[in-house]
C-alpha positions as CSV (number, residue, x, y, z in Angstrom):
1,M,-4.1,69.4,90.9
2,A,-1.8,67.2,93.0
3,A,-1.3,67.3,96.8
4,T,2.2,68.8,96.4
5,S,4.2,70.3,93.6
6,D,5.7,67.9,91.1
7,F,8.7,70.2,90.6
8,I,9.7,71.3,94.1
9,S,11.1,68.9,96.7
10,E,8.8,67.6,99.4
11,G,11.1,69.3,102.0
12,I,10.8,72.7,100.4
13,V,7.0,72.3,100.1
14,D,6.8,71.4,103.8
15,Y,9.0,74.4,104.7
16,L,6.9,76.7,102.4
17,R,3.7,75.6,104.2
18,S,5.3,75.9,107.6
19,V,6.2,79.6,107.1
20,S,3.3,80.8,104.9
21,L,0.2,78.6,104.9
22,R,-2.7,80.0,106.8
23,E,-5.3,77.4,105.9
24,P,-8.6,77.8,107.7
25,D,-9.8,74.7,109.5
26,I,-12.8,74.3,107.1
27,L,-10.4,74.3,104.1
28,R,-8.1,71.8,105.8
29,R,-11.0,69.4,106.5
30,L,-12.3,69.7,102.9
31,R,-8.8,69.0,101.6
32,E,-8.5,65.9,103.9
33,E,-11.9,64.5,102.9
34,T,-11.0,65.0,99.2
35,A,-7.7,63.2,99.7
36,S,-9.6,60.0,100.3
37,L,-11.4,60.1,96.9
38,P,-10.2,58.1,93.8
39,N,-9.7,61.4,91.9
40,A,-7.9,63.2,94.7
41,I,-5.2,64.3,92.3
42,M,-7.6,66.8,90.9
43,Q,-7.4,68.8,94.1
44,I,-5.4,72.0,94.0
45,T,-2.7,72.5,96.7
46,P,-3.5,74.6,99.7
47,E,-0.8,77.1,98.9
48,Q,-2.3,77.5,95.4
49,G,-5.7,78.2,97.0
50,Q,-4.1,80.8,99.3
51,F,-2.4,82.4,96.4
52,M,-5.6,82.6,94.4
53,A,-7.3,84.2,97.4
54,L,-4.5,86.8,97.6
55,L,-4.9,87.5,93.8
56,V,-8.6,88.1,94.3
57,E,-7.9,90.5,97.2
58,L,-5.2,92.3,95.2
59,I,-7.4,93.1,92.2
60,G,-10.4,93.9,94.4
61,A,-12.5,91.2,92.7
62,K,-16.2,91.1,93.3
63,R,-17.4,88.9,90.4
64,T,-15.5,85.7,89.6
65,L,-15.8,82.7,87.3
66,E,-14.7,79.2,88.0
67,I,-14.6,76.5,85.3
68,G,-14.2,73.2,87.0
69,V,-15.2,72.9,90.7
70,F,-14.5,69.3,91.8
71,T,-15.1,69.2,95.6
72,G,-15.0,73.0,95.9
73,Y,-11.7,73.8,97.5
74,S,-10.7,76.6,95.0
75,A,-14.2,78.1,95.1
76,L,-14.2,78.1,98.8
77,S,-10.7,79.7,99.0
78,V,-11.9,82.5,96.7
79,A,-15.3,82.9,98.3
80,L,-13.7,83.4,101.7
81,A,-11.5,86.2,100.2
82,L,-14.4,88.0,98.4
83,P,-16.2,90.9,100.1
84,P,-19.7,90.2,101.4
85,D,-21.3,91.3,98.1
86,G,-18.8,89.2,96.0
87,R,-20.1,86.4,93.8
88,I,-18.7,83.3,92.1
89,L,-20.3,81.6,89.1
90,A,-19.0,78.0,89.2
91,C,-19.3,75.6,86.4
92,D,-19.2,71.8,86.7
93,I,-21.0,68.7,85.6
94,S,-20.6,66.4,88.6
95,H,-23.5,66.2,91.1
96,E,-21.4,63.7,93.2
97,Y,-18.3,65.9,93.7
98,T,-20.1,69.2,94.0
99,S,-22.4,67.8,96.7
100,I,-19.3,67.7,98.8
101,A,-18.5,71.3,97.8
102,R,-22.0,72.5,98.7
103,R,-21.8,71.0,102.2
104,Y,-18.6,72.9,103.0
105,W,-19.8,76.1,101.3
106,A,-22.9,76.0,103.5
107,E,-20.8,75.3,106.7
108,A,-18.5,78.2,105.8
109,R,-21.5,80.4,105.3
110,V,-20.5,81.4,101.8
111,A,-23.1,79.4,99.8
112,S,-25.0,82.6,99.0
113,K,-21.9,83.9,97.2
114,I,-21.6,80.9,94.8
115,D,-23.9,80.2,91.9
116,L,-23.3,76.6,90.8
117,C,-24.2,75.7,87.2
118,L,-24.4,72.0,86.7
119,A,-24.1,71.8,82.9
120,P,-21.3,71.6,80.3
121,A,-19.2,74.7,80.9
122,I,-19.2,75.7,77.2
123,E,-23.0,75.9,77.3
124,T,-23.0,78.0,80.5
125,L,-20.3,80.4,79.1
126,D,-22.1,80.7,75.8
127,R,-25.3,81.5,77.6
128,L,-23.6,84.3,79.5
129,L,-22.2,85.8,76.3
130,R,-25.6,85.6,74.6
131,E,-27.1,87.4,77.7
132,G,-24.5,90.2,77.3
133,H,-22.2,89.5,80.2
134,H,-19.1,90.8,78.4
135,N,-16.4,92.4,80.4
136,V,-18.1,91.9,83.8
137,F,-16.0,89.4,85.7
138,D,-12.9,90.4,87.6
139,F,-11.2,87.0,87.9
140,A,-11.6,83.6,86.2
141,F,-10.1,80.2,87.1
142,I,-9.9,77.4,84.5
143,D,-9.3,73.9,85.8
144,A,-11.5,71.5,83.9
145,D,-11.2,69.1,80.9
146,K,-8.0,70.0,79.1
147,Q,-9.1,69.5,75.5
148,N,-11.5,72.4,76.0
149,Y,-9.0,74.8,77.6
150,D,-8.7,76.9,74.5
151,N,-12.5,77.2,74.2
152,Y,-12.7,78.1,77.9
153,Y,-9.9,80.7,77.6
154,E,-11.5,82.4,74.6
155,R,-14.8,82.7,76.3
156,A,-13.3,83.8,79.6
157,L,-11.4,86.5,77.7
158,Q,-14.7,88.0,76.6
159,L,-16.3,87.7,80.0
160,V,-13.5,89.1,82.0
161,R,-13.1,92.9,82.1
162,P,-10.0,94.8,80.9
163,G,-7.5,94.6,83.7
164,G,-9.1,91.3,85.0
165,L,-7.2,88.1,85.5
166,I,-7.5,84.6,84.1
167,A,-5.7,81.8,86.0
168,I,-5.2,78.5,84.1
169,D,-4.2,75.4,86.0
170,N,-2.2,72.3,85.1
171,I,-0.2,73.9,82.2
172,F,2.8,71.6,82.9
173,Q,0.7,68.4,82.7
174,M,3.0,66.7,85.3
175,G,6.0,67.5,83.1
176,H,4.6,66.0,79.9
177,A,4.1,69.4,78.4
178,L,7.9,69.3,77.8
179,D,7.7,66.0,75.8
180,P,8.6,66.5,72.1
181,E,5.7,64.3,71.1
182,P,2.5,64.6,73.1
183,V,1.3,61.2,74.4
184,D,-2.4,62.1,74.4
185,N,-4.9,64.8,73.3
186,D,-4.9,66.5,76.7
187,I,-1.2,67.2,76.6
188,A,-1.4,68.3,72.9
189,A,-4.2,70.7,73.9
190,I,-2.2,72.2,76.7
191,R,1.0,72.5,74.6
192,G,-1.0,74.3,71.9
193,L,-2.6,76.7,74.4
194,N,0.8,77.4,76.0
195,R,2.2,78.3,72.6
196,K,-0.8,80.5,71.8
197,L,-0.7,82.4,75.1
198,H,3.0,83.1,74.7
199,T,2.3,85.4,71.7
200,D,-1.2,86.6,72.5
201,S,-1.2,90.4,72.4
202,R,-4.5,90.6,74.1
203,I,-3.0,89.7,77.5
204,S,-0.1,90.3,79.8
205,L,1.4,86.9,80.8
206,S,3.2,85.1,83.6
207,V,3.7,81.3,84.1
208,L,4.4,80.1,87.6
209,P,5.8,76.8,88.8
210,V,3.0,76.4,91.3
211,A,1.9,72.8,91.8
212,D,1.3,71.5,88.2
213,G,1.9,74.9,86.7
214,L,-0.3,78.0,86.8
215,T,-0.6,80.6,84.0
216,L,-1.8,84.1,84.9
217,A,-3.2,86.1,82.0
218,R,-4.2,89.7,82.6
219,K,-6.6,91.0,80.0
220,R,-5.4,94.2,78.4
């Protein structure tokens, strides 16, 4: 979410990108096309995409889960980092936005790595659990409707293997997570999940000031 970090100066972001960002041309073009859309703020930053790709490489991920696709930048970042036999199961409900994603996935020749499920994510995750897909995913990324974050987290925790990683986006809510009284249900949901994760003995935890805040939860 957000084209730049809300908590780091524009100058530092520019410098960070100048010395570290290795954004492939196809990702840059997808990011620039997305920037013209009304909901462009939903796009993750390029440095976050690169960081997620590094995490996938570090843990040797082959099976990953994405909850919330938008125009496909995060899925494409991860797909490019996966080995040839790696797969992503991507959940979203928007035909319009994921049609953009599909176009870029095909151009990047990673479409065969990505199974897109166009249905409410809860339904898809519950189906996976009914089918016995416990402890099979190496990595999960949650970036969808905030009021269901806890539901997504609980299901992802069952689907991800011990030692696997769950990344949760937008946990600062543009700074509103700090407000003493939440102004809407999304912020209240994020605040509740943040408190829950802080004491959740099932995971190892780190919260990073990346873009709008990124939580990393490693399943024990």
